[in-house]
C-alpha positions as CSV (number, residue, x, y, z in Angstrom):
1,M,0.0,0.0,0.0
2,A,1.2,3.5,-0.8
3,K,1.9,6.0,2.1
4,L,-1.2,6.5,4.2
5,L,-2.5,10.0,4.0
6,C,-4.1,11.7,7.0
7,K,-7.9,12.5,6.7
8,D,-7.4,16.1,5.5
9,A,-4.8,15.2,3.0
10,Y,-6.9,12.3,1.7
11,E,-10.0,14.4,1.3
12,K,-7.9,17.1,-0.5
13,A,-6.4,14.5,-2.9
14,T,-9.7,12.9,-3.7
15,A,-11.5,16.2,-4.1
16,A,-9.1,17.0,-7.0
17,T,-10.6,14.2,-9.1
18,R,-14.0,14.0,-7.6
19,Q,-16.0,15.8,-10.3
20,Q,-14.3,13.7,-13.0
21,R,-15.1,10.5,-11.2
22,I,-18.7,11.2,-10.4
23,A,-19.7,12.9,-13.7
24,W,-21.1,9.7,-15.2
25,W,-23.1,9.1,-12.0
26,Q,-24.7,12.6,-12.0
27,D,-25.6,12.0,-15.7
28,A,-26.9,8.5,-15.2
29,R,-29.5,9.3,-12.5
30,F,-31.4,6.0,-12.9
31,G,-30.2,2.6,-11.9
32,L,-31.1,-0.9,-10.6
33,F,-30.5,-2.2,-7.1
34,V,-31.1,-5.9,-6.6
35,H,-31.5,-7.8,-3.3
36,Y,-30.6,-11.4,-3.7
37,G,-29.3,-14.0,-1.2
38,V,-30.2,-16.8,1.2
39,H,-33.1,-14.7,2.5
40,T,-34.7,-15.3,-1.0
41,V,-35.5,-18.8,0.1
42,L,-37.8,-17.4,2.8
43,G,-39.6,-15.1,0.4
44,R,-39.1,-12.3,2.8
45,N,-36.8,-9.3,3.1
46,E,-33.1,-9.3,3.6
47,W,-33.4,-8.5,7.3
48,A,-35.3,-11.8,8.1
49,M,-32.4,-13.4,9.9
50,A,-32.2,-10.7,12.5
51,I,-35.9,-9.7,12.7
52,E,-37.0,-13.3,13.1
53,N,-34.2,-14.2,15.5
54,W,-32.8,-17.1,13.5
55,E,-30.0,-19.2,15.1
56,I,-26.9,-19.1,12.9
57,A,-26.8,-22.9,12.5
58,E,-30.4,-23.1,11.5
59,Y,-30.1,-20.2,9.1
60,E,-27.1,-21.8,7.5
61,K,-29.3,-24.7,6.4
62,L,-31.2,-22.4,4.1
63,A,-28.2,-22.0,1.9
64,G,-28.7,-25.6,0.9
65,Q,-32.1,-24.6,-0.5
66,F,-30.9,-21.4,-2.2
67,K,-30.7,-22.2,-5.9
68,P,-29.5,-19.2,-7.9
69,E,-30.8,-19.5,-11.5
70,R,-28.1,-19.4,-14.1
71,G,-28.8,-16.6,-16.4
72,C,-31.0,-14.6,-13.9
73,T,-28.6,-11.7,-13.9
74,R,-28.8,-11.5,-17.7
75,K,-32.6,-11.1,-17.4
76,W,-32.1,-8.3,-14.8
77,A,-29.6,-6.4,-16.9
78,R,-31.7,-6.7,-20.0
79,L,-34.8,-5.3,-18.2
80,A,-32.7,-2.5,-16.7
81,K,-31.4,-1.5,-20.1
82,Q,-34.9,-1.6,-21.6
83,A,-36.1,0.6,-18.7
84,G,-33.5,3.2,-19.5
85,M,-31.2,2.5,-16.5
86,K,-27.5,3.2,-16.7
87,Y,-26.1,1.1,-13.8
88,A,-26.8,-1.8,-11.6
89,V,-25.8,-2.7,-8.0
90,L,-25.7,-6.2,-6.6
91,P,-25.3,-7.1,-2.9
92,T,-22.2,-9.3,-3.1
93,R,-22.9,-10.0,0.6
94,H,-25.7,-8.8,2.8
95,H,-25.8,-8.7,6.6
96,E,-26.5,-12.5,6.7
97,G,-22.8,-12.9,5.8
98,F,-23.3,-15.0,2.7
99,S,-21.1,-14.3,-0.3
100,L,-22.5,-14.5,-3.9
101,W,-19.1,-15.3,-5.4
102,D,-16.4,-18.0,-5.1
103,S,-14.8,-16.5,-2.1
104,K,-11.6,-18.0,-0.6
105,T,-11.9,-15.7,2.4
106,N,-15.5,-16.7,3.2
107,P,-16.4,-20.3,2.5
108,Y,-20.0,-19.5,3.3
109,N,-20.8,-18.7,-0.4
110,T,-22.9,-19.7,-3.4
111,V,-20.2,-22.0,-4.9
112,N,-19.6,-24.0,-1.7
113,C,-23.1,-24.1,-0.2
114,C,-25.8,-24.0,-2.9
115,P,-27.0,-26.9,-5.1
116,D,-25.4,-26.4,-8.5
117,G,-23.9,-23.2,-7.1
118,F,-22.0,-20.7,-9.2
119,D,-20.3,-17.3,-9.1
120,V,-23.3,-15.0,-9.3
121,V,-21.1,-11.9,-9.1
122,A,-19.1,-13.0,-12.1
123,E,-22.3,-13.6,-14.1
124,F,-23.7,-10.2,-12.9
125,V,-20.6,-8.3,-14.1
126,E,-20.7,-10.0,-17.5
127,S,-24.4,-9.3,-17.8
128,C,-24.1,-5.6,-17.0
129,R,-21.2,-5.1,-19.4
130,A,-23.1,-6.9,-22.2
131,E,-25.9,-4.3,-21.8
132,G,-23.6,-1.4,-21.4
133,L,-24.5,-0.8,-17.7
134,R,-22.0,0.5,-15.1
135,V,-21.3,-2.1,-12.4
136,G,-21.8,-1.6,-8.7
137,F,-21.0,-3.9,-5.7
138,Y,-22.9,-3.6,-2.5
139,F,-20.8,-4.8,0.5
140,S,-22.2,-5.1,4.0
141,L,-19.8,-4.3,6.9
142,M,-22.2,-5.7,9.4
143,D,-22.2,-9.5,9.5
144,W,-24.6,-11.6,11.6
145,H,-22.7,-14.8,10.7
146,H,-19.1,-14.1,11.6
147,P,-18.3,-14.6,15.3
148,D,-15.9,-11.6,15.4
149,S,-18.4,-9.1,14.0
150,W,-19.7,-8.0,17.4
151,R,-16.7,-9.1,19.5
152,C,-14.7,-6.4,17.7
153,V,-16.3,-3.7,19.8
154,F,-14.6,-4.8,23.0
155,D,-11.9,-7.2,21.7
156,T,-9.0,-5.7,19.7
157,E,-7.8,-9.0,18.5
158,A,-11.3,-9.9,17.2
159,R,-11.4,-6.5,15.5
160,A,-8.1,-7.1,13.8
161,R,-9.3,-10.5,12.6
162,F,-12.6,-9.1,11.3
163,L,-11.0,-6.2,9.5
164,A,-8.7,-8.6,7.8
165,Y,-11.7,-10.7,6.9
166,L,-13.4,-7.7,5.3
167,R,-10.3,-6.7,3.4
168,G,-9.8,-10.3,2.2
169,M,-13.2,-10.2,0.6
170,L,-12.8,-6.7,-0.8
171,G,-9.5,-7.7,-2.4
172,E,-11.3,-10.6,-4.1
173,L,-14.0,-8.3,-5.4
174,L,-11.9,-5.3,-6.4
175,G,-8.5,-6.7,-7.0
176,G,-9.0,-7.3,-10.7
177,A,-10.7,-10.6,-11.0
178,Y,-13.9,-8.8,-12.1
179,G,-12.2,-6.0,-14.0
180,K,-13.2,-2.3,-13.5
181,I,-15.9,-1.8,-10.9
182,D,-17.7,1.6,-10.9
183,I,-19.4,1.7,-7.5
184,L,-18.6,0.4,-4.0
185,W,-21.8,0.6,-1.9
186,Y,-20.9,0.0,1.8
187,D,-23.8,-0.6,4.2
188,V,-24.4,-0.5,8.0
189,P,-21.2,0.4,9.8
190,A,-22.6,-1.2,13.0
191,P,-21.2,-2.1,15.5
192,M,-18.1,0.1,14.8
193,Q,-19.8,3.5,14.4
194,S,-16.8,5.5,13.4
195,I,-14.2,5.8,10.7
196,E,-11.6,4.9,13.3
197,G,-13.4,1.8,14.3
198,W,-13.5,0.4,10.8
199,D,-10.0,1.9,9.9
200,S,-12.0,3.4,7.0
201,L,-9.4,5.9,6.0
202,A,-6.8,3.2,5.3
203,M,-9.3,0.8,3.9
204,N,-10.7,3.3,1.4
205,Q,-7.2,4.5,0.3
206,W,-6.4,0.9,-0.4
207,V,-9.6,0.4,-2.3
208,R,-8.7,3.4,-4.5
209,E,-5.4,1.8,-5.2
210,L,-7.2,-1.2,-6.5
211,Q,-9.9,0.8,-8.4
212,P,-8.8,4.4,-8.9
213,E,-12.0,5.6,-10.6
214,I,-14.5,3.9,-8.2
215,I,-17.2,5.8,-6.5
216,I,-17.4,5.0,-2.7
217,N,-20.5,5.9,-0.6
218,N,-20.2,7.3,2.9
219,R,-21.4,4.3,5.0
220,S,-18.0,3.1,6.1
């Protein structure tokens, strides 16, 4: 990683290229945001695991019933294009902690756990590009599945492990395997409600080294 800039220096450096980076976004105005994951099996919303107080071991069993349809992302991208949308965002992992790609960092994923599972992220990226759509990755920081997610508030070793876990997954998504990614959509900074808690300054500088033109939202 290049030399870490302090917050003021980083904001000054990114401000210099900000307008250039977000010009397409301001022009696009209309895009698709898809929610897709293990919760789909329940036919309820993506917060079902927490709202309904599922035990982790019981919720994990649902992954064996989750059967992503090959080609589904092509249908989504085609519809988005027909509707006049300019970009699409896929939750690569939601709060349930389940990854929609062949993650080596997180074995709880579509390839390992789903019948006839495949890399949904890879197909999504290909589908968007085939329709001329910009590509966005939603990435949850909160994780109901990983044991260190809540321990990190009071346990510095757990925090270090969990941050390394997040970085491992971000590296898989943004390190070049899927090419140029246009949007990184973080969500829910709980339980670490500060940029210091998530080491966000360092993490986002590293993300920009991997994807210099990426747009990053403010939820980290």
